[in-house]
Residue frames as a rotation matrix with the C-alpha (Angstrom) as fourth column:
UNK 1
0.583 0.812 0.000 0.00
0.812 -0.583 0.000 0.00
0.000 0.000 -1.000 0.00
UNK 2
-0.521 -0.726 0.449 1.28
0.738 -0.647 -0.191 3.43
0.429 0.232 0.873 -0.92
UNK 3
0.495 0.601 -0.627 0.54
0.820 -0.562 0.108 6.49
-0.288 -0.568 -0.771 1.24
UNK 4
-0.408 -0.580 0.705 1.17
0.757 -0.646 -0.093 9.99
0.510 0.496 0.703 -0.12
UNK 5
-0.412 0.208 -0.887 0.88
0.673 -0.587 -0.450 13.09
-0.614 -0.783 0.102 2.06
UNK 6
0.249 0.568 0.784 -1.62
0.911 -0.412 0.009 15.56
0.328 0.713 -0.620 0.61
UNK 7
-0.739 -0.485 0.468 -1.46
0.371 -0.872 -0.319 19.36
0.563 -0.062 0.824 0.83
UNK 8
0.182 0.899 0.399 -4.56
-0.151 -0.375 0.915 19.46
0.972 -0.227 0.068 3.06
UNK 9
-0.898 -0.296 -0.326 -4.58
0.289 0.161 -0.944 20.12
0.332 -0.942 -0.059 6.80
UNK 10
0.064 0.987 0.145 -7.81
0.194 -0.155 0.969 20.11
0.979 -0.034 -0.202 8.76
UNK 11
-0.976 -0.187 0.111 -8.59
-0.064 -0.242 -0.968 21.71
0.208 -0.952 0.224 12.09
UNK 12
-0.140 0.963 -0.229 -11.83
0.546 0.268 0.794 20.62
0.826 -0.013 -0.563 13.74
UNK 13
-0.988 -0.129 0.090 -13.52
0.007 -0.608 -0.794 22.92
0.157 -0.784 0.601 16.23
UNK 14
-0.310 0.927 -0.210 -16.86
0.940 0.265 -0.216 23.13
-0.144 -0.264 -0.954 17.99
UNK 15
0.262 0.330 -0.907 -16.71
0.293 -0.923 -0.251 26.93
-0.919 -0.200 -0.338 17.34
UNK 16
0.003 -0.277 0.961 -16.59
0.975 0.216 0.059 27.09
-0.224 0.936 0.270 13.54
UNK 17
0.741 0.376 0.556 -17.78
0.545 -0.820 -0.173 30.68
0.391 0.432 -0.813 13.13
UNK 18
0.893 -0.439 -0.097 -15.27
-0.234 -0.637 0.735 32.03
-0.384 -0.634 -0.671 15.66
UNK 19
0.129 -0.888 0.442 -12.41
0.393 0.455 0.799 29.99
-0.911 0.071 0.407 14.19
UNK 20
0.205 0.004 0.979 -13.16
0.976 -0.074 -0.204 31.14
0.072 0.997 -0.019 10.64
UNK 21
0.948 0.172 0.268 -13.27
0.155 -0.984 0.082 34.74
0.278 -0.036 -0.960 11.84
UNK 22
0.653 -0.756 -0.042 -9.93
-0.122 -0.159 0.980 34.32
-0.747 -0.635 -0.196 13.65
UNK 23
-0.061 -0.738 0.673 -8.08
0.662 0.475 0.580 32.74
-0.747 0.480 0.459 10.71
UNK 24
0.273 0.230 0.934 -9.52
0.914 -0.365 -0.177 35.28
0.300 0.902 -0.310 8.28
UNK 25
0.859 0.213 0.465 -9.44
0.137 -0.972 0.193 38.52
0.493 -0.102 -0.864 10.28
UNK 26
0.813 -0.573 0.105 -6.54
-0.292 -0.246 0.924 37.99
-0.504 -0.782 -0.367 12.69
UNK 27
0.017 -0.859 0.512 -4.19
0.281 0.496 0.822 35.82
-0.960 0.130 0.249 10.61
UNK 28
-0.056 -0.001 -0.998 -5.30
-0.674 -0.737 0.038 37.34
-0.736 0.676 0.040 7.30
UNK 29
-0.822 -0.222 0.525 -5.95
0.155 0.799 0.581 34.07
-0.548 0.559 -0.622 5.43
UNK 30
-0.583 0.592 -0.557 -8.17
-0.812 -0.451 0.371 34.25
-0.032 0.668 0.743 2.37
UNK 31
-0.158 0.643 0.750 -11.34
-0.179 0.728 -0.662 32.13
-0.971 -0.239 0.001 2.45
UNK 32
-0.860 -0.206 -0.467 -11.56
-0.485 0.046 0.873 30.26
-0.158 0.977 -0.140 -0.87
UNK 33
-0.386 0.797 -0.464 -14.65
-0.051 0.484 0.874 28.13
0.921 0.361 -0.146 -0.18
UNK 34
-0.853 0.166 0.495 -17.21
-0.511 -0.069 -0.857 27.82
-0.109 -0.984 0.144 2.56
UNK 35
-0.463 0.740 -0.488 -19.92
0.187 0.620 0.762 25.29
0.866 0.261 -0.425 3.32
UNK 36
0.515 0.763 0.391 -22.39
-0.276 -0.284 0.918 25.03
0.811 -0.581 0.065 6.17
UNK 37
0.985 -0.145 0.098 -19.94
-0.046 0.323 0.945 23.17
-0.169 -0.935 0.311 8.43
UNK 38
0.247 -0.952 0.181 -16.52
0.829 0.305 0.470 23.91
-0.502 0.034 0.864 6.90
UNK 39
0.908 -0.113 -0.403 -14.30
-0.285 -0.873 -0.396 26.58
-0.307 0.474 -0.825 5.35
UNK 40
0.477 -0.806 0.351 -11.18
0.867 0.497 -0.038 26.32
-0.144 0.322 0.936 3.19
UNK 41
0.765 -0.361 -0.534 -8.36
-0.238 -0.928 0.286 28.84
-0.599 -0.091 -0.796 3.29
UNK 42
0.776 -0.597 0.203 -5.68
0.437 0.278 -0.855 29.19
0.454 0.753 0.477 0.64
UNK 43
0.803 -0.552 -0.226 -2.33
-0.022 -0.406 0.913 29.59
-0.596 -0.728 -0.338 2.35
UNK 44
0.315 -0.703 -0.638 -0.17
-0.947 -0.280 -0.159 29.06
-0.066 0.654 -0.753 -0.72
UNK 45
-0.660 -0.715 -0.230 1.64
-0.721 0.689 -0.073 25.84
0.211 0.118 -0.970 0.12
UNK 46
-0.916 0.384 -0.115 -1.30
0.401 0.876 -0.270 24.03
-0.003 -0.293 -0.956 1.72
UNK 47
-0.221 0.919 0.326 -5.07
-0.201 -0.370 0.907 24.19
0.954 0.135 0.266 1.91
UNK 48
-0.998 -0.054 0.027 -6.21
-0.033 0.105 -0.994 24.74
0.051 -0.993 -0.107 5.46
UNK 49
-0.212 0.969 -0.124 -9.67
0.117 0.151 0.982 23.43
0.970 0.194 -0.145 6.26
UNK 50
-0.904 0.148 0.401 -11.61
-0.424 -0.182 -0.887 24.44
-0.058 -0.972 0.227 9.36
UNK 51
-0.397 0.794 -0.461 -14.50
-0.032 0.490 0.871 22.07
0.917 0.360 -0.169 10.05
UNK 52
0.066 0.536 0.842 -17.11
-0.939 -0.251 0.233 21.83
0.337 -0.806 0.487 12.74
UNK 53
0.546 0.138 -0.826 -16.56
0.023 0.983 0.180 18.94
0.838 -0.117 0.534 15.10
UNK 54
0.947 -0.255 -0.195 -14.65
0.247 0.193 0.950 17.65
-0.204 -0.948 0.246 18.08
UNK 55
0.624 -0.776 -0.090 -11.21
-0.772 -0.595 -0.221 19.23
0.118 0.207 -0.971 18.41
UNK 56
0.940 -0.309 0.144 -8.61
0.290 0.947 0.137 16.57
-0.179 -0.087 0.980 17.53
UNK 57
0.072 -0.932 -0.356 -5.63
0.034 -0.354 0.934 18.80
-0.997 -0.079 0.006 16.85
UNK 58
-0.062 -0.148 -0.987 -4.23
-0.920 -0.374 0.114 19.34
-0.386 0.915 -0.113 13.36
UNK 59
0.409 0.275 0.870 -5.28
0.053 0.945 -0.324 16.52
-0.911 0.178 0.371 11.04
UNK 60
-0.507 -0.606 -0.613 -2.97
-0.673 -0.166 0.721 15.78
-0.539 0.778 -0.324 8.15
UNK 61
0.626 0.779 0.043 -4.15
-0.521 0.459 -0.720 13.74
-0.580 0.428 0.693 5.18
UNK 62
-0.602 -0.757 0.254 -2.76
-0.321 0.521 0.791 10.80
-0.731 0.395 -0.556 3.25
UNK 63
0.228 0.611 -0.758 -3.90
-0.960 0.012 -0.279 9.90
-0.161 0.792 0.589 -0.24
UNK 64
-0.537 -0.316 0.782 -4.41
-0.263 0.944 0.200 6.21
-0.802 -0.098 -0.590 -0.97
UNK 65
-0.794 0.222 -0.565 -5.59
-0.543 0.156 0.825 4.18
0.272 0.962 -0.003 -3.97
UNK 66
-0.154 0.729 -0.667 -7.82
0.167 0.685 0.709 1.88
0.974 -0.002 -0.228 -1.89
UNK 67
-0.104 0.193 0.976 -9.43
-0.767 -0.640 0.045 3.27
0.633 -0.744 0.214 1.24
UNK 68
0.820 0.532 0.213 -10.63
-0.545 0.609 0.576 -0.02
0.176 -0.588 0.789 2.72
UNK 69
0.637 -0.660 -0.397 -7.34
0.510 0.748 -0.425 -1.83
0.578 0.069 0.813 2.18
UNK 70
-0.284 -0.733 0.618 -5.48
-0.066 -0.628 -0.775 1.09
0.956 -0.261 0.131 3.74
UNK 71
0.271 0.467 0.841 -7.72
-0.871 -0.254 0.422 0.92
0.411 -0.847 0.338 6.82
UNK 72
0.978 0.109 -0.180 -7.13
-0.047 0.948 0.316 -2.81
0.205 -0.300 0.932 7.23
UNK 73
0.278 -0.955 -0.103 -3.37
0.538 0.244 -0.807 -2.47
0.795 0.169 0.582 6.79
UNK 74
-0.307 -0.391 0.867 -3.16
-0.378 -0.786 -0.489 0.39
0.873 -0.478 0.093 9.28
UNK 75
0.584 0.571 0.577 -5.28
-0.768 0.159 0.620 -1.41
0.262 -0.806 0.531 11.87
UNK 76
0.852 -0.356 -0.385 -2.89
0.351 0.933 -0.085 -4.37
0.389 -0.062 0.919 11.59
UNK 77
-0.204 -0.966 0.157 -0.11
0.574 -0.248 -0.780 -1.90
0.793 -0.068 0.605 12.49
UNK 78
-0.428 0.076 -0.900 -1.86
0.900 -0.057 -0.433 -0.70
-0.084 -0.996 -0.043 15.69
UNK 79
-0.949 0.248 0.192 -3.79
-0.202 -0.952 0.230 2.26
0.240 0.179 0.954 14.25
UNK 80
-0.552 0.828 -0.094 -7.39
0.648 0.355 -0.673 2.81
-0.524 -0.433 -0.733 15.36
UNK 81
-0.368 0.550 0.750 -10.40
0.661 -0.413 0.627 4.31
0.654 0.726 -0.211 13.63
UNK 82
-0.898 0.086 -0.432 -11.47
0.260 -0.688 -0.678 7.66
-0.355 -0.721 0.595 15.08
UNK 83
0.051 0.892 -0.450 -14.16
-0.386 -0.398 -0.832 8.58
-0.921 0.216 0.324 12.53
UNK 84
-0.877 -0.338 0.340 -15.07
0.136 0.505 0.853 6.65
-0.460 0.794 -0.397 9.37
UNK 85
0.027 0.923 -0.383 -17.65
-0.323 -0.355 -0.877 8.08
-0.946 0.147 0.289 6.97
UNK 86
0.390 0.100 0.915 -16.39
0.620 0.707 -0.341 6.45
-0.681 0.700 0.214 3.76
UNK 87
-0.395 -0.640 0.659 -15.02
0.907 -0.159 0.389 7.58
-0.144 0.752 0.644 0.43
UNK 88
-0.272 0.200 0.941 -15.16
0.493 -0.811 0.315 11.32
0.826 0.550 0.123 -0.14
UNK 89
0.729 0.509 0.459 -15.83
-0.188 -0.495 0.848 12.01
0.658 -0.704 -0.265 3.55
UNK 90
0.131 -0.728 0.673 -13.76
-0.968 -0.240 -0.070 12.05
0.213 -0.642 -0.736 6.75
UNK 91
0.815 -0.051 -0.577 -11.90
0.105 0.993 0.060 8.79
0.570 -0.110 0.814 7.42
UNK 92
0.343 -0.661 0.668 -9.79
-0.824 -0.553 -0.124 9.55
0.451 -0.508 -0.734 10.49
UNK 93
0.607 -0.301 -0.736 -7.26
0.420 0.907 -0.025 7.14
0.675 -0.294 0.677 11.94
UNK 94
0.759 -0.473 0.447 -5.10
-0.650 -0.512 0.561 7.52
-0.036 -0.716 -0.697 15.06
UNK 95
0.259 -0.752 -0.606 -1.58
-0.278 0.543 -0.793 6.16
0.925 0.374 -0.068 14.80
UNK 96
0.398 -0.110 -0.911 0.15
0.701 0.677 0.225 4.33
0.592 -0.728 0.346 17.68
UNK 97
-0.649 -0.735 -0.196 1.68
0.714 -0.500 -0.489 7.64
0.262 -0.458 0.850 18.80
UNK 98
-0.254 0.681 -0.686 -1.64
0.686 -0.373 -0.625 9.48
-0.682 -0.629 -0.372 19.22
UNK 99
-0.761 -0.059 -0.646 -1.63
-0.311 -0.840 0.444 11.55
-0.569 0.539 0.621 16.03
UNK 100
0.176 0.897 0.405 -4.81
0.323 0.336 -0.885 11.69
-0.930 0.286 -0.231 13.94
UNK 101
-0.795 -0.362 -0.486 -4.78
-0.340 -0.398 0.852 11.73
-0.502 0.843 0.194 10.14
UNK 102
0.354 0.926 -0.128 -7.34
-0.537 0.090 -0.839 11.44
-0.766 0.365 0.529 7.36
UNK 103
-0.629 -0.432 0.647 -7.28
0.305 0.628 0.716 8.93
-0.715 0.647 -0.263 4.51
UNK 104
0.211 0.647 -0.732 -8.50
-0.563 -0.532 -0.633 10.11
-0.799 0.546 0.252 1.11
UNK 105
-0.090 -0.177 0.980 -9.00
0.524 0.829 0.198 7.77
-0.847 0.531 0.018 -1.84
UNK 106
0.001 0.055 -0.998 -8.25
-0.718 -0.695 -0.039 8.94
-0.696 0.717 0.039 -5.37
């Protein structure tokens, strides 16, 4: 299985409106898209997403060719599922060191 780090970083927060305001007005990031429960900022090198949800710290993302096989392989290596909504939606795993990352199938 091949894992490739994407250019997306997600921050989940229970205070979406306040977080979007902070990153836009205080840090000066440009909002490029906004949905009802998320916003995307263009920072140049990466896309920063702010989404509504439980705060899990910064969530990096790995691109995989087969989402289900990646999940099985990672669970065999002591990773656990944090949130699994399927292809095209959040699929969060926690590695053995406590870090959370998303898997994205292309």
